[in-house]
C-alpha positions in Angstrom: 114.8 80.8 153.7 116.3 84.8 153.4 113.6 87.3 152.8 115.6 89.9 150.3 113.2 90.8 147.5 112.7 89.8 143.9 111.6 90.5 141.1 109.8 87.7 138.9 110.7 87.2 135.5 109.0 85.6 133.1 110.9 82.1 132.0 108.8 80.0 129.2 106.5 82.7 126.7 103.3 80.3 125.1 104.0 77.2 123.3 103.2 78.0 119.5 106.6 80.7 120.1 108.6 77.7 121.3 107.7 75.5 118.6 108.8 78.5 116.1 112.0 78.6 118.5 110.8 81.7 119.6 111.0 81.6 123.0 112.2 84.2 125.2 115.3 83.6 126.9 115.5 84.3 130.2 119.3 85.3 131.8 119.9 82.9 134.4 123.6 82.0 135.8 125.2 78.8 134.8 123.7 77.3 137.4 120.1 77.3 136.5 120.2 76.7 133.0 120.8 73.2 133.1 117.3 73.1 134.9 115.3 75.4 132.3 116.7 73.7 129.6 115.2 70.4 131.7 111.8 71.9 131.9 112.2 73.7 128.1 112.9 70.1 127.2 109.9 68.6 128.9 107.5 71.1 128.5 108.2 71.0 124.4 106.9 67.5 124.9 103.5 68.1 126.3 102.9 70.2 122.6 100.3 68.1 121.5 97.7 69.9 124.5 98.1 73.1 124.6 95.9 73.2 127.6 98.3 70.7 129.9 101.0 73.2 128.5 99.7 75.5 129.6 99.5 74.3 133.0 102.6 72.7 133.4 104.2 75.6 131.9 102.4 77.4 134.8 103.0 75.5 137.9 106.6 74.5 136.5 107.4 78.3 136.0 106.4 79.0 139.0 108.9 76.1 140.5 112.0 76.9 139.3 110.9 80.8 139.9 110.5 79.7 143.4 114.1 77.9 143.8 116.0 80.7 141.7 114.9 83.7 143.0 113.7 82.6 146.8 115.3 80.1 147.6 118.6 80.8 145.2 119.2 76.9 145.0 119.1 74.7 141.7 116.1 72.1 141.8 119.0 69.0 142.2 119.4 70.6 145.7 116.2 71.5 147.1 115.3 69.2 149.9 112.0 67.5 150.5 111.7 70.2 153.4 112.9 73.7 151.3 109.6 71.5 149.1 107.3 72.3 152.1 108.1 75.5 152.4 107.8 76.0 149.1 104.2 74.5 149.0 103.5 76.9 152.6 105.0 79.9 149.8 102.4 79.0 147.2 98.9 78.7 150.2 100.7 82.8 150.9 102.4 84.2 148.0 103.8 87.5 148.8 101.9 90.6 147.2 104.4 91.2 144.8 103.9 87.4 143.7 99.8 88.2 143.0 98.7 89.4 139.9 94.8 91.9 140.0 95.2 92.0 135.9 96.6 89.2 133.0 99.7 91.5 131.1 101.4 90.3 128.0 104.7 88.7 129.5 106.5 89.8 126.4 107.1 91.7 123.5 108.7 91.5 120.3 110.5 93.8 118.1 112.4 93.8 115.4 112.4 89.9 115.3 113.3 90.1 119.0 111.6 88.8 122.2 112.2 90.8 125.1 110.7 91.3 128.8 107.8 93.9 128.5 108.5 97.0 130.2 104.7 96.5 132.8 105.5 93.5 133.1 109.1 94.5 135.2 107.8 96.9 136.2 104.9 96.1 138.3 106.7 93.0 138.6 104.1 91.3 138.9 103.2 87.5 137.3 100.4 87.0 135.7 99.1 84.3 137.5 97.5 83.9 140.8 99.6 81.8 142.6 97.7 79.1 143.7 98.7 75.0 143.1 96.9 72.1 144.3 99.5 69.2 145.8 97.8 67.1 143.4 99.3 68.8 140.4 103.2 68.7 142.6 102.9 65.3 141.6 102.7 65.3 138.3 105.3 68.0 137.6 108.2 67.2 140.6 109.4 63.5 138.9 110.9 65.6 135.3 113.9 66.8 137.7 114.1 63.1 139.1 117.8 62.7 137.1 
């Protein structure tokens, strides 16, 4: 697996923004766009429970970030051994994936959402990269096409 540095990019906004159609659209290459769209549709199916939505968003976003920016592969191309690499990665993430404070991810200006400059400047996500194996079993089936 490549050890190159990469900047984290938040992929999904909050539930209310997504329901209003105000979700930030990350700039992804075509190969990753289908995974993003599937994940977004899956997340929106949990709009009745904000807590479930937030939990799944965190875990799915983390997995997609790892696939797109670390492994440089679509979800369909991830094999079991690579998924095990992802689990190991989550147990011992690089410092750049660990934030000590909660920060806003987006800012709205002139009706457009954009990444908050501090997020990009610090290159840190708003969460600590920690994964419970039980959650992974709940989320992964959405990617079986």
